[in-house]
N, C-alpha and C positions, 0 to 999 in steps of 0.2 A: 817264292819259297818252295823248296822241294822236300820230300819226306822219304824215309827209308822203309822198304818192305820188310816186315819182320820174318817173312818166310825165306826169301832168297837174298836179301841184302841189296836189291836194286835201289839206287839212291835218288831216283827222279820221279817218284810218285807226286802227283799234283795235289792230292788231298791227304790229310793225315789218316792213317788206319783207324777205323771206327772204334776198335777196342781201346785205343789210346785216348780218345776224346769223348766217347759217348755220343758222337754225332752220327750222321747218316751217310757217310761215304760209301759208295758202292763201286769205287774204281777197281778195275781189273789190272793187276800188275802185268805189264807187257813182257816181263821176263819169265815169271813162273806161272802166270795164269790164275793166281789166287785172287778171288773177288772179295775185297774188303767190304764189310757191312752186310754181306750175305753169308760167306763162308765162316765169318766170325760167330755167327749165330748157330752154326752147325756143331752141336756139342760132340758129335761123333767124329768130327774131322778137325783135329787140333792143328796148330801151326807146325808142330813136330811131324804130324802125319803128312801134312802138305809138303814139307821139306823132303820127306822120304819119297813121296810120289814124284816130286820134281827130280830128285837125284836118280831114281830108277828110270825115269824117262830120258836120261842123258843130259839134263840141265839145258834143254833146248829153248831158244827164244820162241815165245808163243805168239807174238804179234805178226801181222802181215807187213808192218813197217820194218825198216832195217834197224838192227840194234845200234846203239851209239858206239862210236869208235872205241871208247874206253870200257865197253861191256866185257867183264871178265867174271863169269859166273862162279868159278871155283874160288876166286878171291872174295867175291861177295858172300858166298856161302860161308867161308871161313870166318868172316867178320861177325856173323850172327849165330853160327852153329858150333857148339863145342866139338872138339875132335872126338872121334869114336873112342868110347871108353872113359872120356873125361867126365868128372862130376861138376855139376853147377853148385857152387857153394855161396850161400847168402851169409854174409859176415857183418855183424854190427860192431861199431867201435874199431874200425879198421885203420884209423889214422895214426895211432901211436901204441906203444907198449906191446902187449901180447897180440892184439888184433893186427897191428902193422906187421909183426913178425910172421903171423900166420898167412897174411896176404902175400908176403914175399915168398914164403915156403910153397904155398899152393900154386902160385903162378909158375914157379920154377919147376914144379912137378907136372905141369901141363894141365892142371885143373882150371876151371873157369871161376873167377872170383867176382861176386856181385857184392860190393862193399858199401857201407855207409858210415858217416862220422859227422861230427858237428863242425869241424874246421874246414872252411871252404878252401883255405890255402893248402892244407895237406891233401884234400881231395883233388885239387888241381894238380898237385905233384904226382899223385897216384895215376891220374888220367894220362898225364904226360909220359910217365914211365911205362905204364901197362895199357896199351890200346885195346880195341875190340879183339876178341869177344868179351873181355873183362869190362866191368861197368862200375863206376864209383859215383856216389850221390851224396851231397851235403844235406844232412837232415838231423833232427833231434828225435831219437826214438820215443821220447816222452810225448811227442806231438802225434796223436793218433791219426789225424787226417793226412799228415805228411807221410806216415808209414803206409797208410792205405794207398795213396797215390803211387808210392814207390813199389809196393808189392804188385799192384795192378799192372804197372808198366813192365816190370821185370817178367811177370808170368806171360806177358805177350811176346816180349823180345827173346826170352831165353827159356820159357817154360818154367814149370815148378822146380824149385831147388831140390837137389838130392840131399843136401845137408844144410840145415839152418843153424848157425852158431850165434847164440845170444851172448856176446862178449861185453857189450857196452856197459860200463858201470862208472860211478863216481863215489867218492868217499868224503865225508865231512872232516874238517881239521880235528885232530885229537883233542878230546875234551870230555869231561863227565857229561852224561846225558842232559842234565838240567842247564848246562852252560852252552850247549850247541845252539847257534842261531836258528830261528824257525825257517829262514830261507834255505839254509844248508840241509835241514831235515827234509824239507819238501823236495829239494832237488834230488837228494839221495833216494828217497822213496819213489819219485816219479821216474827217474831213469832206470834204477835197478829192478823195480817191480813192474810198474806200469809199462815201461819200455819193453820189457820181456814179453808181457802180455800182448802188447800191440802187435809185435811181429808175428807171434803165434797166431793170433786171431786172423791176420790178413794173409798169411802164407799157407796155413793148414788146409783151407778149402781146395786149393790147387794141388797141394801135395797129397791129399787124400786119394786122388785118382790114380796115383802112380807109385806111392810109397816114398820113404825117406826117413831121415833121422833129424830130430830136433835136439840140440845140445844147449842146455842152459847153464852158463858158468855160475857155479857156486863158489865156495871158498872153504878153507879150513875154519873160517869164522862163520860158516853156514852149518857147521857140525860141532863147534865149540865156541867159546867166547873169550874175550879179553877186555880189560877196562879201557875206557876212552874211545871205543869204536862201537858203541852200543847200536847206533842207528844202522851202520853198515852190517853188523851181525844180524840185526832184525831183517834186513832185506835179503841176506843170503840164506837165512833160515826159511824165509818165505819162498825163495826160489826152490829150495829142497821140497817143501810141501806142495807147492804149485806143480812141480814136475811129477811128483808121485801121483797126484790127482789126475793130471793131464794124461799120464800113461794109462790110467784106467779108462779114460774116455776115448782115446784115439782109435780110429778104425784099424782093421787088420792091415799090416804092411807098413805102418808108421811106428816110430819109436820116439820116446822122450827120455832123455838122459840128463841127470844132474852131474856136472863134472867139476871136481875140485882141481884147478889147474896147478896148484902147488904154490911155492913161494918164489917169486921171480923179481929180479931187480928192475922195477919199473918206476915211473914217476909217482904212481900211486903208492907203491911200497915205501919209497923214500919219504913221502909225506907222513908215514906212520913210524918207520924204522929209523929214519935219518941216515947217518953214514953206515949203519949196520946193514943196509940193503945191498951193499957191494959184496957181501959174503954169499950172495945167492946168484943163481944163473942169470945171464943176460937173456932178453927175450928171444934173440935169434938162436941161442943155444937151446933154450927151452923148446922152441918150435920144431927143432930137429927130432925131438921125442914126441911132442904133442901132435904134430901134423900127421904122421903115419897112424898114430893111435886113433885120431878122429876119423881118418879115412876108412879105418877098419871096422867102425861101428856099423851094426845092422839092426834090423827090426827085432832080432832076438835079444837085444840089449834093452828093450823097452822096460822102463821103471827102475833101472839100476842107478845107484849113486856110485860114481866111479872117481878114480884119481888118475891123473897123468902119471904113468910109471916113472919112477926115479926123480920126480919133481918135488 
């Protein structure tokens, strides 16, 4: 088995990089000279810094042995390093609806999408359509340990995200509160609230060192209410309050924003609105407005409750 160097993309390391496993690998990458298990412990020399050093040095082969015939440093670097000026965007719930539309929009714009979703089939489709440096993982955001492993791996291979979008959400079938099955209540609370908390907890430590924006998707039902969707309303009101408190806690350079995406014709909306959902924009139309709006957010927006313009 061979492993990929997270610095230069060389694909024939004999040991997994230490920070991916917690093991004790001290292998030196023959391509870029990064010593895994030693340099990983050097907090002052990140993978991004090592990549920059390697690029400044002309991306030369570091070993005395001859490079493999298929050694193409520029291509390897492109596979793990975003293009200059591109943002790394961690996006939950990327397999359908608004999340899928955003993934399509951001990749088309040259951004790097790090997505997750519960459907292995849809994740496989995204991997097939969008190769490296994009990355798609099948996981449930309500599973804290799975989110931890995901965030740990991504911060090694791609660095801290510039933009973390907590989009993943579910909704219980329309019903008065006392008629909603307990399993539906638990699922909605776990994904919409705990899932948002999990990604924040595991990405913020890496983001704190370089800045970025955390966008927690709220809803019109996070600022108002309707009958038969009480549990969903409760979760989105919670997202609003959580985001306000988080904004007060974040270190300088980071921002937390609660975003009402608007009313979009998604599967989730159809479960509530029925055929009336077709009177609202399709996800891809919505993403044309939401995408640029999200990319324009900065640390100055910290603590704001915003709406996607025109949605």
